[in-house]
Structure formats: structure tokens, C-alpha cells
Phi, psi and omega in degrees: 000135176262139180290144179283148179293152180296146180287141176284169181295330179289324180288331179283347181087012179283150178275146174267145178292142176223115188268011181292315182298310178298321179297317180293317180296318178292326177294317177297317179299314179297320178296315179297318182290329178285327184271340184235165175287137186295314186256051175239200179293347177295343177299334176297329179274312189281334182292318175293325177297319179298315180296316178297319181294316179294318178297317179291326177293320177296319178295318179293325176297321178297316177294324180296317179293320179296327180275010177060042173063022181274083178243149175281172182299322181292323178295323178294324176297317179294326176299314181295316180297317180299318182285328174293320177293323176297314179298319178295318179296316179296321178297320179292320180294320181279353178076028183286309180276143176289147180275000000 
């Protein structure tokens, strides 16, 4: 008997990480924070977006580690874009860059 080859992650039914959603959410968040005052009624809009973006990024990191860092080049670009947008959003929320 010959041993069967190991199943790929797609055959096991595991999800692949996709960084488009966190990158898009952080981009929307950064746009809202740049166009509106941070501590006004706009907080009703940007705070849930921030929570969703951070939650989706944490979930994608979990999937990335489970897939043993096997991402294509475009996914790595989205990882970088998502984290740059997160850094920009946090800087705007904390008031670090002058407007």
C-alpha cells in the first residue's frame, strides 16, 4: 500500500486568509476620520467601523498563521496597506498629525 498524499488546505475545508476586508474597512475609517472631526457625532460612524476593522484583522491574522504564512504577493500588499491604514487611523484618533 502506498500512503496517500497529505490533503491540501482547500481539501480540508480550511479558509484561506483574505486581507481585502480589513484593508477596505481601514481605508474607509481613515477617509471618514480625515473628512470629519474625530470627537463629534461622527464617532457614531467611525467607532463601529474601527471595531469591525480590528476584529477582521485579528481574524485574518489567525487564518494567516494557520495557513503557515502561505500568502500570494497581492495578499502581502493588502496586509501592508491594512496596517498602514490602521496606523494612520490611530494617529488621527490620537491627534498626532496636525490637520
